[in-house]
N, C-alpha and C positions, 0 to 999 in steps of 0.2 A: 478511308474510314470504313471498317467492316460493318456488317449488318447485325441485327439482333434477333433473338428467338421470337420476340413479339412480331417482327416483320414476317417471319416464317409462318406464324399462325395466321396472319392476315392473308398471305398468299394462298395458304391451304383453304381458307374460307372463300377466296375468290374462285377456287376450283378451276373449271374449264372456261370461266368468263374471261374476257380480254383484260389483261393487266397492262400490256404495252402494245402500242400500235406504231409501226414504223414502215415507211415505204409501202403502204397498203397491206402490210402483213400484220396480223394480230398474234400476240403470244399470250397464252393464258397464265393464270397464277401458278398452276401446276407445272406448266411448261417452263416458266422462269425458274422454279425450284429445281427442275431437272437440267438446267443449264442451256435450254433452247434459246437461241438468239441468232440473228443475222451476223455475219462477221463484221467486226468494227462497230463504231458508233456507240450511242448511249445504251441501246439494249444489251450489247455485249458487256459494257461496263457494269450494268445492273446485275447481269447474270453472274459476273465474277464476284461482285460484292455479296450476293446471296450465297454463292458457293463457299465463300470464306467465313461464313458465320461460325463454323465449328471450331475455328482457331481462336475465337474470342475468349479471353479470360472473363470471369464474372464481373470484375471491375470494369473492363473495357466494354462489356455488353451493356452494363447499366448506363455508362456514359454515352454510348452510341444511341441507345434507346431514348435517353433524355433529349438528345439533339433532334432526333427524328420526331419525337412527340411535340417539341417546340414548333418545328415547321408545320406539322400536321395541325396544330392549334391555329396557326395563322391561316391555313387553307380553309378551315371551318368544316361544317358538316357536309355529308354527301347530298346530292350527286356531285361528283368531281370528275370532270373531263379536262385534264390539265395538259395544255400544250407547252412544252419546254423548248424555248428558242435560244438556248445557250450552247456554246461549244462544250464538248465533253470534258468536264472538269469536276472537281470534288463538289462544288456547289450544285451543279446540274444533277449529279448523282444523288445528293442528299434530298433535293427537292422532289426528285422522282420517287425515291424510296419512301419519303414522307407521304406522298400521294397514295402509294400502295398500302402503306400502314393505315391510312384513313379510309381504305376501301374504294379508292378511285382508280381511274384509268389514265395512263400516261401516253400522250401523243408526242412523238419525237419529231420536232420540226427542224428545218434547215435554215439557220439565220442568214445564210448566204443567198437564199432565194430573193427574187425581186419582191419589193413590198406588196405589189398587188397580188402576187401569187401567195404570199404569206397570209394576207387578209382573206383571200378566197379559201385557203385551207382551214383557217380558224373558223370561218363561217360554216364550211361544209362539215366540220367535225362537231359542230354545236359546242364549241369550247366554253367551259364555265370559268376556268382559271387559266391565266396566261403568265408565264415567267420569261423575262427577257432582259437584256442590258438596257439601261436607261436611254442610251443614245438611239437604240433601235426603236424604243417606244416613241420617242419624240418624232422620229422619222415616219413611223406608221400613222401616228395620230394626225399628221399633216398631209397625208396622201390626198390628192385631189378627188380620187374616186372612192373615198372611204364610205360614203353614204350608200354606194351601190352594193355593199356587202351587209348581210343580215348578221349582226353581232349581238342580237337580243339575248342570247343565252349567257353572255359574258358577265360574270359577277365580280371577279377580283383580278387585278393586274399587279403582279409582284415584279417590280423593276429594281435592278441592282446597278449601282453606280455612285458617282460623287453626289454630294448634296445638291438636289435639283433646284432650279429657279422656279419661283411660284408661277410665272407666266407659262412655263412648259407644263407644269402640273395642271393648271386650269384648262389649258388647251386640250390635254389628253383626256381629262375627265369629261369635258364637253363633247369631245369627238367620240369617245368609246362608251360613255354612259356606264362606267363600272367604277368600283372602289379601287383606288390606287394605294399600294403599300410599298414604301421605299426601304430598301436594304442597302446600307452603305457598304461598298465593295472594300475588300482589304486593300491596304496601301499598295500602290502599283505605280509603274512608270506612267501609265495613262492618267491616273489620278494626280500624280505629281505635276504632270504637264498641265492639267486643268487648273491646279492651284497656282502655278506660275503665271499662266495667262490671266487668271482672275486678278492676281496681285498686280501684274503689270498694267492691266486695264484700270484698276483703282488708282495706281500711281499716276497714270496718264491723265485721268480725270482730275486728280489733285493738281497736277502741273498746269492744266488748262484753265483752272478755276479763275485765275486773275483776269481772263478775257471775258468773263461774264459778270464782273463786278459792276453793279449799277444798272444792269439790264434786267427788266422785269417781264413776266409773261404778258401782263396787260399792255405794256409798251410795244412788244413785238406783235401782239394780235392787232392792235390799232394800226400799226404801220402796215402790216400785211393786208388788212382790209382796205386801207386807203390806197395802197399801191395797186392792188388788183382792180379796184374801181377806176382809178385813173387810166390804167392800161386798157381796160375794156371800153371805156367811153372814147378813148383815143382811136381804137380800132373801128368802132362804129362810126365815129365822125369821119374818118378817112374814107369809108365806103359811102356814107351819105353825101359827102362832097363830090362823089362821082355819080350821083343821081340814083342810087339804089338804097333800098331798105329805109325809106323815109315814111312809108305808109303801111301801117299794120294790116290793112285790108288787101294789099297787093302782094302776091306771091311770086317768088323768083326761084327757078331751078338754078342749080350751081352753074351750069354752063351759060345760061342766059345772064346771070348776075356777073360772072367773070368777064363776059364779052362786053356788056353794057358799061361796066366800070373800067374797061380798057386795061385790064390786068395783063401784064406781059406773061408769056409762057414760063419764064424763069421764076416769076413770083406767084404763080398759081398755087403751088403747094403751100406757101405761107398763108395766102388768103383763105384757102380751104380750111386750114387749121383755125384761122380767125373765126370763120363761120361756126365751126364746131364749138369753140370756146364761148362765143357770144350766145349760142343756143343753150349750152349747158348751164350757163350762169344767168339765163333768163332775160337777157337784153333784147333778143329777138326770138321769134317762134320758129320751130322746125316741125314740118308735117311730112307724112309719107306721100310722095307724089307718084307712087306706082312705078311704071317703067322708066319714067324720067328721073327717078331718084328723089332725094329729099327736096322739099320746097320750103324756102325761107321767107318769112314775113317780117316786115320792118318793126322796129321798136320806137322808143321815144326819140324825137329829133333833137339833137344837141347843136349848140352853137360853138364856134371856136373859142369864144370867151369863157363859156361854161367849162369846156374841157381844160383850158389853161388854168382856170381856177381850181379844178380838181387836183392839180399837181401841187398846189401850195401847201395843203396840210401834209402831203407826203414828204415834201422837202423839210418841213418843220419837224416832223417826227424823226426823219433820218438824221437831221443835224443834232439830235439829242444824244450823241455819243454812239450811234449805231455803226457808222462806217465813213469812208472817205467821200467827199462831195462829188468827186469825179465819176464815181460809179453810178450814182443816181442821175447826174447831169447827162451822161451818155444816153440813158434811156429817155429822158425828157426831150433831148434834141432829136433822138430817133423818132419819137412820137410826132413831132412837128413836121418831119419830112416824109411821113408815111404816104400821103397822096402821090407825091412825086416818085417815091420808091416803087410803088406797085405798078405805075404806068411807065416806068423806065426813064423818066425825066431826070432822076438822080441815081447815081451809082450807089450800090449797097455798101455800108461800112463793114469792116471785118467783124465776124461774129464775136460776141463777148459773153462772159460768164454771167449768170443771173445776179441781180442786185443783192439778194439775200446771202449769196455765197461770200460777198465782200464782208458782210457782217459776221459770218460763221467761220471765215478762213483762219482768223487768229486762234480761235478756240480749237478747231479741228486740226489745224496745222501743228499746234503745240502738242496735242494729244498724239498725233501721228508720229512726230519726231521722238517723243518719249517712248512709244512702243517700238520704234525701229532701234533706238539705243538699247532698250531692255533686251530685245531679241539678240542683238549683237553681243551684249555683255554675257548672256546666258550660253552663248555658243562655245562649247568646250571640245569640239571635235578637231582632229588634226587638220582636216581640209578647211579652206576658207569658207565663210558664210556666203552662200550663193543667193544673191538678191536680184529679183526681177522687178523693175518698176515700169508699169504700163501707164504712161501719162499721155493721153491722146493729143494734148497740146504741146507736149515736149518742152515745157518752160518751168515746171515746178521743180525746185532744187531742194525741197525739204529733206528728201531721203539722202541725197548726196551730202548735205551739210551734217545730218545726224550721224552718218557713218564716219565722216571725216573727224567728227568731234571725239571719237573714241581714242583713249590713250595709246592703244596698240591696234590700229585699224587692221583687220584681217577679213576683208570681204571682197567678193567679186560682184560689181554693180553692173547689171545688164539692163538695157532699155528695150531690147527686142527678144522675144522668146527663141530659144534654140532647141536642140534635141534633148537636152538634159532636163532634169527636174530641179526645183529650187527650194531652198530652206525658208525663204521669205518672198512672198509676192505682194507688191503694193500696187493697187489699181484704182482707177476711177471708172465707175460703171458706164457702159455705153450700150448695154443690151438689157432686155427684160430679165427679172431676177433668176428664173430657172435656167435660162440659157447662159447668163453670165456666171452664175455659181458653178454650174457643171464645167464650163470651159476653164475657169480659174483653178478649180480644185484639181483638175487633171495636170496642172503645171507644178503641183506641190510634191516634194519628196516626202517620204514617211516622217511624221512628226513635224512637218512644216507649218508655217503660219501664213495666214492671209489677212491683209489689212485693206479693206474695201471702202472707198468713199462712194456713197450712192444717194440719189435724190429720193426723199421720202414724202415730199409734198409738191404740189403743182407750182411751177415758176412761170406765171403768165407773162412776165416781162421778156421772156425769151421769144415770144411771138413778135416782139419788136426788134430785139438785138441778136437773136439766135440765128443759126445758119438756116438758109431757105429750106433745105430738104432734110436736115437732121432734126429728128424729133424723138426724144426719149420720154415716154410717159413716166410719171412718178408712181411709186408704189409705197404703201405703208411699211414701216420698219418691220412689222411682224411677217410681212410677205418676204422680205429679204432674209430674215432669220429662218423662216421655214425652208426657203430655197437652199440656203447654205447647209442646213441640217440634212435635208434630203440628198444633197450632193456629197455628203460624207464628212461633214464637220460636226463632231460630237459636242464641241464647246463653241458657243458664239456669244460675244459680248457686244453691246451696243453703246456707243458714246455719241452724244450724251445719253444718259439713261432716260427712260420714259418719265415724264413729269418735269424734266429740267427745262427751264425757259429757252435755252439755246436750241432745243429740239424743234421749236416752232419755226425756225428758219428753214426747215425743210431739207436739211442735209444731215446725214449720219455717217459715222465711221464704225464699221463692223470689224471686230477683231475675232478671228476664228482660227482653229487649228484642225489638222487631220491626224489620225493615228499613224 
């Protein structure tokens, strides 16, 4: 799109003042009119547009000026120090020209820089206006070190992309403290891929709906509170029966407590996590013991009868259509054998999934299968769909069944990663969000999808039935979303969505894609 005489007038008015800044070099308004620019990049594209103004017909000049004045109106009044973080395309050029028309200065950024470097540059340039793709905005707004950068001059962020999610908009406004203006990008392969993923996620939610019939948020909250209370009292009773933590006035170092309770070396990691959980939930007190580490003080003393009684309302709530009796019975039996387990008198049982997963499995399994089938249906390339399933237990056949159900199955189903990249990766989280997201995204081919099952709330019953040494802290859904976005996923959908009762079970399915 060529430029207009009005822009030429604006550049003349700028005179020797900076019009464009790129790679530490400033080009004045007069310099831009004379065609001065570094080779390549946005400055060269601007100089070429300015130079082409003489070829405009009057009709074309009026149309071009109208478009630039539209963008200039969005930018608002000076001062304008506009950092443009777009690849060199028509939209980036128009935004830059509109800035010059409005009497502002264009700072040419590099969208391929690391997020912390981009934020540092925006702060150093005292940027008032920022234009960038929406996906990059979400990534920057969730950077851990964002508060280290002074972005106080920033007034307007113009982001270009698909229709944004409200939670992304709120997060960006809170993080950057600026007004956000969204421009819908022209239809593209990227936007089409976003629409397909959104539609597939909505269809998966509809398919899983039957598994939440009759389940209410209140029911799940009551069950969760009762389960956690029964678990914590069982842990404390097991330790009190070994002669520790019976007196609030008596302090115990971790080493002294483990030795007095005769905890075997193999079970010490488990009991150490017990102490942390009991202290965090207020059943015992933890104080700083200086060189000897934390000191634990006892809490209320429980009887075996009281603890057994605490499991009765748990069983009643569970029996009200939440899940199979065997899943809860396994935890109850495990609670009874804790004193013998930690002293080595009883052999540990095989590690088991948390109780709440038994209630969530039908919903999330159905949603997962629907997304796998939809991904296979949409695959129209000559090569087979390359699927990688990373199941740490190696027993879930949801993916295999979903692929086999296709009328013309054409997929390579792998359970261990190779040298290749994959069109679809299905995984259960075993690492913290940032580490997990980065590792999984590296396995995806361009345009690939990731389906990730992850814990989003604490599962205290794993302190009884989980592996002795394996411990994965839970993280809120927005932490997983932020990690996936930062790792390079411009579109992330969470199932069930926020506010859905099934989300209270503490497990979510994240459906994401890469460009």
